MDTraj code that builds the backbone (N, CA, C; nanometers):
import mdtraj as md
import numpy as np

residues = "MET TYR ARG LEU THR VAL ARG ASP HIS PHE MET ILE ALA HIS SER PHE ARG GLY GLU ILE PHE GLY PRO ALA GLN ARG THR HIS GLY ALA THR TYR VAL VAL ASP VAL ARG PHE GLN ARG ARG GLU LEU ASP GLU ASP GLY LEU VAL VAL ASP ILE GLY LEU ALA GLY GLU THR LEU LYS ALA VAL LEU GLY GLU PHE ASN TYR ARG ASN LEU ASP GLN LEU GLU GLU PHE HIS GLY ARG ASN THR THR THR GLU PHE MET ALA ARG VAL ILE PHE GLU ARG LEU ALA THR ALA ILE GLN LEU GLY ARG LEU GLY GLY SER ALA GLY GLY LEU ASP SER MET ARG VAL THR LEU HIS GLU SER HIS VAL ALA TRP ALA SER TYR GLU GLY GLU LEU".split()
xyz = np.array([
    [-6.1676, -0.3194, -7.0353],
    [-6.0592, -0.4006, -6.9817],
    [-6.0527, -0.5307, -7.0615],
    [-5.9321, -0.5671, -7.1064],
    [-5.9109, -0.6932, -7.1759],
    [-5.8678, -0.7979, -7.0747],
    [-5.9113, -0.9211, -7.0986],
    [-5.8781, -1.0300, -7.0068],
    [-5.8358, -1.1540, -7.0855],
    [-5.7422, -1.2279, -7.0275],
    [-5.7019, -1.3578, -7.0807],
    [-5.6870, -1.4505, -6.9610],
    [-5.7394, -1.5726, -6.9733],
    [-5.7316, -1.6694, -6.8636],
    [-5.6648, -1.7974, -6.9119],
    [-5.5747, -1.8499, -6.8287],
    [-5.5154, -1.9814, -6.8530],
    [-5.5510, -2.0707, -6.7346],
    [-5.5515, -2.2014, -6.7590],
    [-5.5933, -2.2978, -6.6574],
    [-5.4934, -2.4130, -6.6506],
    [-5.4742, -2.4644, -6.5291],
    [-5.3942, -2.5842, -6.5062],
    [-5.4455, -2.6476, -6.3768],
    [-5.3760, -2.7459, -6.3262],
    [-5.4162, -2.8086, -6.1998],
    [-5.2928, -2.8605, -6.1264],
    [-5.3107, -2.8863, -5.9968],
    [-5.2056, -2.9507, -5.9188],
    [-5.2687, -3.0277, -5.8043],
    [-5.1943, -3.1263, -5.7536],
    [-5.2418, -3.2134, -5.6463],
    [-5.1476, -3.2035, -5.5269],
    [-5.2073, -3.1884, -5.4093],
    [-5.1259, -3.1744, -5.2881],
    [-5.1864, -3.2574, -5.1747],
    [-5.1091, -3.2705, -5.0695],
    [-5.1583, -3.3214, -4.9417],
    [-5.1283, -3.2133, -4.8391],
    [-5.2104, -3.2058, -4.7354],
    [-5.1871, -3.1117, -4.6257],
    [-5.2853, -3.1412, -4.5140],
    [-5.2675, -3.0726, -4.4035],
    [-5.3614, -3.0806, -4.2912],
    [-5.3741, -2.9407, -4.2330],
    [-5.4762, -2.9223, -4.1515],
    [-5.4991, -2.7917, -4.0905],
    [-5.4974, -2.8021, -3.9389],
    [-5.4641, -2.6903, -3.8745],
    [-5.4697, -2.6803, -3.7289],
    [-5.5891, -2.5935, -3.6911],
    [-5.6661, -2.6390, -3.5948],
    [-5.7792, -2.5614, -3.5455],
    [-5.9084, -2.6405, -3.5540],
    [-5.9858, -2.6324, -3.4479],
    [-6.1112, -2.7069, -3.4402],
    [-6.2073, -2.6735, -3.5538],
    [-6.2018, -2.5512, -3.6053],
    [-6.2918, -2.5099, -3.7131],
    [-6.2810, -2.6004, -3.8355],
    [-6.1677, -2.6678, -3.8514],
    [-6.1439, -2.7505, -3.9685],
    [-6.1939, -2.8937, -3.9538],
    [-6.2408, -2.9310, -3.8345],
    [-6.2972, -3.0646, -3.8146],
    [-6.2054, -3.1736, -3.8648],
    [-6.2589, -3.2672, -3.9473],
    [-6.1778, -3.3795, -3.9943],
    [-6.0625, -3.3384, -4.0860],
    [-6.0655, -3.2167, -4.1405],
    [-5.9561, -3.1710, -4.2268],
    [-5.8298, -3.1423, -4.1458],
    [-5.8370, -3.1588, -4.0127],
    [-5.7167, -3.1483, -3.9312],
    [-5.6241, -3.2663, -3.9585],
    [-5.6820, -3.3746, -4.0066],
    [-5.6007, -3.4897, -4.0450],
    [-5.5451, -3.4668, -4.1857],
    [-5.4354, -3.5328, -4.2171],
    [-5.3776, -3.5211, -4.3503],
    [-5.4790, -3.5688, -4.4540],
    [-5.4954, -3.4885, -4.5567],
    [-5.5877, -3.5205, -4.6653],
    [-5.5327, -3.4623, -4.7953],
    [-5.5905, -3.5028, -4.9046],
    [-5.5444, -3.4562, -5.0340],
    [-5.6407, -3.3576, -5.0973],
    [-5.5899, -3.2833, -5.1930],
    [-5.6722, -3.1910, -5.2704],
    [-5.6171, -3.1851, -5.4118],
    [-5.7068, -3.1773, -5.5066],
    [-5.6705, -3.1514, -5.6451],
    [-5.7343, -3.0187, -5.6817],
    [-5.6516, -2.9204, -5.7081],
    [-5.6998, -2.7871, -5.7414],
    [-5.6941, -2.7641, -5.8913],
    [-5.8019, -2.7110, -5.9459],
    [-5.8003, -2.6558, -6.0812],
    [-5.7738, -2.5072, -6.0625],
    [-5.6752, -2.4552, -6.1340],
    [-5.6308, -2.3168, -6.1143],
    [-5.6566, -2.2361, -6.2403],
    [-5.7278, -2.1250, -6.2237],
    [-5.7481, -2.0284, -6.3317],
    [-5.6728, -1.9017, -6.2970],
    [-5.5976, -1.8508, -6.3919],
    [-5.5290, -1.7229, -6.3734],
    [-5.5793, -1.6279, -6.4803],
    [-5.6374, -1.5174, -6.4361],
    [-5.6907, -1.4158, -6.5280],
    [-5.5967, -1.2959, -6.5280],
    [-5.5445, -1.2646, -6.6450],
    [-5.4586, -1.1481, -6.6643],
    [-5.5443, -1.0371, -6.7238],
    [-5.5231, -0.9131, -6.6779],
    [-5.6036, -0.8011, -6.7242],
    [-5.5182, -0.6823, -6.7623],
    [-5.5600, -0.6135, -6.8678],
    [-5.4943, -0.4884, -6.9046],
    [-5.5945, -0.4004, -6.9784],
    [-5.5711, -0.2696, -6.9678],
    [-5.6618, -0.1722, -7.0298],
    [-5.6462, -0.1678, -7.1816],
    [-5.5241, -0.1820, -7.2292],
    [-5.4958, -0.1769, -7.3734],
    [-5.4136, -0.2989, -7.4129],
    [-5.4387, -0.3510, -7.5315],
    [-5.3606, -0.4640, -7.5813],
    [-5.2188, -0.4198, -7.6121],
    [-5.1257, -0.5159, -7.6089],
    [-4.9872, -0.4820, -7.6430],
    [-4.9751, -0.4601, -7.7941],
    [-4.8548, -0.4338, -7.8401],
    [-4.8350, -0.4005, -7.9828],
    [-4.8679, -0.5171, -8.0756],
    [-4.8743, -0.6398, -8.0209],
    [-4.9111, -0.7567, -8.1012],
    [-5.0599, -0.7899, -8.0912],
    [-5.1343, -0.7071, -8.0176],
    [-5.2778, -0.7313, -8.0013],
    [-5.3106, -0.8342, -7.8952],
    [-5.2210, -0.8508, -7.7984],
    [-5.2366, -0.9522, -7.6938],
    [-5.2516, -0.8900, -7.5551],
    [-5.3175, -0.9645, -7.4667],
    [-5.3137, -0.9319, -7.3240],
    [-5.1779, -0.9763, -7.2703],
    [-5.1438, -1.1017, -7.2985],
    [-5.0154, -1.1604, -7.2615],
    [-4.9966, -1.2822, -7.3520],
    [-4.8745, -1.3235, -7.3720],
    [-4.8463, -1.4422, -7.4531],
    [-4.9072, -1.5639, -7.3830],
    [-5.0090, -1.6231, -7.4439],
    [-5.0819, -1.7338, -7.3805],
    [-4.9921, -1.8553, -7.3567],
    [-4.8978, -1.8801, -7.4470],
    [-4.8058, -1.9924, -7.4294],
    [-4.7158, -1.9729, -7.3092],
    [-4.6567, -1.8532, -7.2987],
    [-4.5708, -1.8244, -7.1835],
    [-4.6505, -1.8229, -7.0543],
    [-4.7739, -1.7742, -7.0587],
    [-4.8577, -1.7725, -6.9388],
    [-4.8843, -1.9146, -6.8906],
    [-4.9189, -2.0032, -6.9827],
    [-4.9444, -2.1423, -6.9463],
    [-4.8206, -2.2138, -6.8946],
    [-4.7070, -2.1913, -6.9606],
    [-4.5812, -2.2530, -6.9168],
    [-4.5392, -2.2033, -6.7784],
    [-4.5556, -2.0759, -6.7559],
    [-4.5148, -2.0178, -6.6281],
    [-4.6051, -2.0668, -6.5154],
    [-4.7349, -2.0733, -6.5425],
    [-4.8269, -2.1276, -6.4412],
    [-4.7895, -2.2712, -6.4087],
    [-4.7643, -2.3528, -6.5102],
    [-4.7257, -2.4931, -6.4873],
    [-4.5990, -2.5023, -6.4012],
    [-4.5023, -2.4155, -6.4277],
    [-4.3781, -2.4163, -6.3496],
    [-4.4040, -2.3784, -6.2036],
    [-4.4863, -2.2778, -6.1816],
    [-4.5176, -2.2370, -6.0438],
    [-4.5899, -2.3501, -5.9719],
    [-4.6895, -2.4091, -6.0351],
    [-4.7642, -2.5177, -5.9710],
    [-4.6767, -2.6405, -5.9499],
    [-4.5769, -2.6589, -6.0359],
    [-4.4859, -2.7726, -6.0230],
    [-4.4092, -2.7732, -5.8920],
    [-4.3944, -2.6566, -5.8316],
    [-4.3265, -2.6487, -5.7016],
    [-4.4071, -2.7187, -5.5918],
    [-4.5379, -2.7338, -5.6120],
    [-4.6263, -2.7897, -5.5090],
    [-4.6874, -2.9237, -5.5487],
    [-4.6890, -2.9536, -5.6782],
    [-4.7581, -3.0715, -5.7273],
    [-4.7013, -3.1995, -5.6653],
    [-4.7898, -3.2839, -5.6169],
    [-4.7555, -3.4109, -5.5524],
    [-4.6702, -3.3926, -5.4278],
    [-4.6863, -3.2791, -5.3617],
    [-4.6105, -3.2517, -5.2388],
    [-4.7060, -3.2464, -5.1203],
    [-4.6528, -3.2776, -5.0027],
    [-4.7259, -3.2548, -4.8788],
    [-4.6856, -3.1160, -4.8302],
    [-4.7760, -3.0216, -4.8367],
    [-4.7444, -2.8831, -4.8016],
    [-4.7015, -2.8699, -4.6557],
    [-4.7444, -2.9630, -4.5699],
    [-4.7039, -2.9604, -4.4286],
    [-4.5531, -2.9799, -4.4133],
    [-4.4896, -3.0387, -4.5135],
    [-4.3467, -3.0680, -4.5058],
    [-4.2593, -2.9582, -4.5670],
    [-4.3213, -2.8549, -4.6218],
    [-4.2439, -2.7461, -4.6818],
    [-4.2139, -2.6403, -4.5761],
    [-4.0872, -2.6121, -4.5564],
    [-4.0433, -2.5180, -4.4523],
    [-4.1109, -2.3817, -4.4655],
    [-4.1292, -2.3349, -4.5872],
    [-4.1874, -2.2015, -4.6071],
    [-4.3305, -2.1903, -4.5544],
    [-4.3988, -2.3041, -4.5360],
    [-4.5357, -2.3009, -4.4859],
    [-4.5469, -2.3475, -4.3412],
    [-4.4338, -2.3663, -4.2764],
    [-4.4340, -2.4126, -4.1372],
    [-4.5183, -2.3181, -4.0510],
    [-4.6114, -2.3745, -3.9769],
    [-4.6952, -2.2952, -3.8879],
    [-4.8127, -2.2271, -3.9563],
    [-4.8347, -2.2523, -4.0854],
    [-4.9443, -2.1889, -4.1597],
    [-5.0470, -2.2931, -4.2007],
    [-5.1724, -2.2549, -4.2002],
    [-5.2768, -2.3372, -4.2600],
    [-5.2794, -2.3049, -4.4086],
    [-5.2478, -2.4029, -4.4898],
    [-5.2391, -2.3818, -4.6345],
    [-5.3779, -2.3971, -4.6967],
    [-5.4678, -2.3077, -4.6556],
    [-5.6044, -2.3077, -4.7067],
    [-5.6055, -2.2725, -4.8554],
    [-5.7181, -2.2926, -4.9166],
    [-5.7340, -2.2573, -5.0571],
    [-5.7077, -2.1082, -5.0770],
    [-5.7595, -2.0264, -4.9865],
    [-5.7391, -1.8823, -4.9948],
    [-5.5911, -1.8466, -4.9835],
    [-5.5235, -1.9074, -4.8888],
    [-5.3808, -1.8830, -4.8674],
    [-5.3004, -1.9207, -4.9908],
    [-5.3301, -2.0378, -5.0479],
    [-5.2545, -2.0844, -5.1636],
    [-5.2821, -1.9986, -5.2876],
    [-5.4024, -1.9429, -5.2994],
    [-5.4306, -1.8529, -5.4115],
    [-5.3363, -1.7333, -5.4075],
    [-5.3112, -1.6798, -5.2874],
    [-5.2202, -1.5657, -5.2775],
    [-5.0754, -1.6068, -5.3041],
    [-5.0357, -1.7227, -5.2542],
    [-4.8990, -1.7710, -5.2790],
    [-4.8741, -1.7813, -5.4293],
    [-4.9669, -1.8396, -5.5017],
    [-4.9507, -1.8556, -5.6461],
    [-4.9517, -1.7191, -5.7145],
    [-5.0396, -1.6283, -5.6706],
    [-5.0416, -1.4922, -5.7243],
    [-4.9041, -1.4276, -5.7090],
    [-4.8475, -1.4344, -5.5898],
    [-4.7186, -1.3689, -5.5635],
    [-4.6078, -1.4287, -5.6480],
    [-4.6089, -1.5598, -5.6672],
    [-4.5045, -1.6235, -5.7496],
    [-4.5189, -1.5855, -5.8961],
    [-4.6413, -1.5770, -5.9422],
    [-4.6628, -1.5335, -6.0805],
    [-4.6260, -1.3866, -6.0980],
    [-4.6582, -1.3029, -5.9998],
    [-4.6215, -1.1606, -6.0071],
    [-4.4694, -1.1461, -6.0155],
    [-4.3971, -1.2264, -5.9400],
    [-4.2505, -1.2245, -5.9460],
    [-4.2027, -1.2684, -6.0841],
    [-4.2651, -1.3733, -6.1386],
    [-4.2276, -1.4208, -6.2724],
    [-4.2509, -1.3113, -6.3771],
    [-4.3575, -1.2355, -6.3626],
    [-4.3847, -1.1246, -6.4553],
    [-4.2748, -1.0199, -6.4432],
    [-4.2387, -0.9853, -6.3199],
    [-4.1332, -0.8852, -6.2967],
    [-4.0003, -0.9306, -6.3549],
    [-3.9759, -1.0609, -6.3534],
    [-3.8501, -1.1154, -6.4061],
    [-3.8535, -1.1350, -6.5573],
    [-3.9646, -1.1025, -6.6210],
    [-3.9752, -1.1115, -6.7658],
    [-4.0095, -1.2482, -6.8207],
    [-4.0519, -1.3417, -6.7365],
    [-4.0794, -1.4778, -6.7820],
    [-4.2041, -1.4893, -6.8695],
    [-4.2899, -1.3869, -6.8666],
    [-4.4079, -1.3862, -6.9525],
    [-4.3890, -1.2912, -7.0700],
    [-4.2658, -1.2525, -7.0960],
    [-4.2355, -1.1620, -7.2060],
    [-4.2390, -1.0170, -7.1610],
    [-4.1731, -0.9337, -7.2380],
    [-4.1607, -0.7925, -7.2025],
    [-4.2924, -0.7185, -7.1949],
    [-4.3872, -0.7531, -7.2820],
    [-4.5126, -0.6785, -7.2831],
    [-4.5999, -0.7093, -7.1609],
    [-4.5687, -0.8166, -7.0881],
    [-4.6457, -0.8487, -6.9671],
    [-4.6289, -0.7405, -6.8611],
    [-4.5261, -0.6575, -6.8759],
    [-4.5096, -0.5445, -6.7851],
    [-4.6241, -0.4454, -6.7949],
    [-4.7030, -0.4528, -6.9021],
    [-4.8183, -0.3653, -6.9205],
    [-4.9462, -0.4172, -6.8588],
    [-4.9394, -0.5330, -6.7922],
    [-5.0587, -0.5861, -6.7262],
    [-5.0995, -0.4965, -6.6106],
    [-5.2294, -0.4809, -6.5920],
    [-5.2815, -0.3988, -6.4827],
    [-5.3097, -0.4804, -6.3575],
    [-5.3652, -0.6004, -6.3767],
    [-5.4011, -0.6814, -6.2600],
    [-5.4062, -0.8280, -6.2988],
    [-5.4204, -0.9111, -6.1952],
    [-5.4255, -1.0553, -6.2144],
    [-5.5131, -1.1128, -6.1037],
    [-5.5863, -1.2175, -6.1377],
    [-5.6649, -1.2899, -6.0368],
    [-5.6322, -1.4376, -6.0475],
    [-5.6013, -1.4994, -5.9342],
    [-5.5742, -1.6422, -5.9270],
    [-5.6903, -1.7068, -5.8525],
    [-5.7547, -1.8035, -5.9168],
    [-5.8672, -1.8742, -5.8567],
    [-5.8322, -2.0217, -5.8456],
    [-5.8452, -2.0767, -5.7253],
    [-5.8253, -2.2188, -5.7019],
    [-5.9615, -2.2821, -5.6799],
    [-5.9977, -2.3748, -5.7698],
    [-6.1233, -2.4484, -5.7573],
    [-6.0938, -2.5735, -5.6746],
    [-6.1488, -2.5752, -5.5560],
    [-6.1295, -2.6872, -5.4639],
    [-6.2196, -2.8044, -5.5026],
    [-6.3332, -2.7720, -5.5597],
    [-6.4281, -2.8714, -5.6091],
    [-6.5184, -2.8018, -5.7095],
    [-6.6176, -2.8729, -5.7585],
    [-6.7103, -2.8124, -5.8543],
    [-6.8080, -2.7157, -5.7872],
    [-6.8069, -2.7100, -5.6538],
    [-6.8996, -2.6209, -5.5825],
    [-6.8302, -2.5192, -5.4926],
    [-6.6978, -2.5212, -5.4859],
    [-6.6274, -2.4294, -5.3950],
    [-6.4931, -2.3871, -5.4533],
    [-6.4624, -2.2574, -5.4422],
    [-6.3352, -2.2040, -5.4894],
    [-6.3035, -2.0761, -5.4144],
    [-6.1785, -2.0351, -5.4256],
    [-6.1322, -1.9119, -5.3613],
    [-6.0366, -1.8419, -5.4575],
    [-6.0294, -1.7085, -5.4444],
    [-5.9457, -1.6282, -5.5336],
    [-5.8635, -1.5273, -5.4563],
    [-5.7547, -1.4846, -5.5207],
    [-5.6796, -1.3675, -5.4754],
    [-5.6556, -1.2814, -5.5984],
    [-5.6868, -1.1541, -5.5872],
    [-5.6730, -1.0622, -5.6984],
    [-5.5969, -0.9397, -5.6533],
    [-5.5122, -0.8898, -5.7406],
    [-5.4376, -0.7691, -5.7072],
    [-5.3842, -0.6992, -5.8300],
    [-5.3426, -0.5760, -5.8092],
    [-5.2812, -0.4980, -5.9156],
    [-5.1371, -0.5428, -5.9344],
    [-5.0870, -0.5217, -6.0545],
    [-4.9485, -0.5587, -6.0852],
    [-4.8665, -0.4325, -6.1088],
])
top = md.Topology()
chain = top.add_chain()
for i, resn in enumerate(residues, 1):
    res = top.add_residue(resn, chain, resSeq=i)
    for name in ("N", "CA", "C"):
        top.add_atom(name, md.element.get_by_symbol(name[0]), res)
traj = md.Trajectory(xyz[None], top)
């Protein structure tokens, strides 16, 4: 299996509902470092997993929807705890849609899977991985 990973980051504010979250029930900030790993069994005709430039640009665009935003104020997340795990899947789904729309180039249709990892800190992170 061939793999290519791109990295970026974004900053958000949010709060959580539920006693399990303790002080994180109050509004707080997070800076996530995001790694996206693209995987395929065979390289494309150019010898690539995916165009690294397009992958980086597309990730930046997806993260730009959330950067410097309070996630509690976004209608699409109303009633949801925007945990690290939850946001990893949201970013995965948006990138999967971008791949389907051809934003990572035509050969990205040959990708087998993708994993999105959000690093919440240097000691904690969460991922969502799925087939494409």
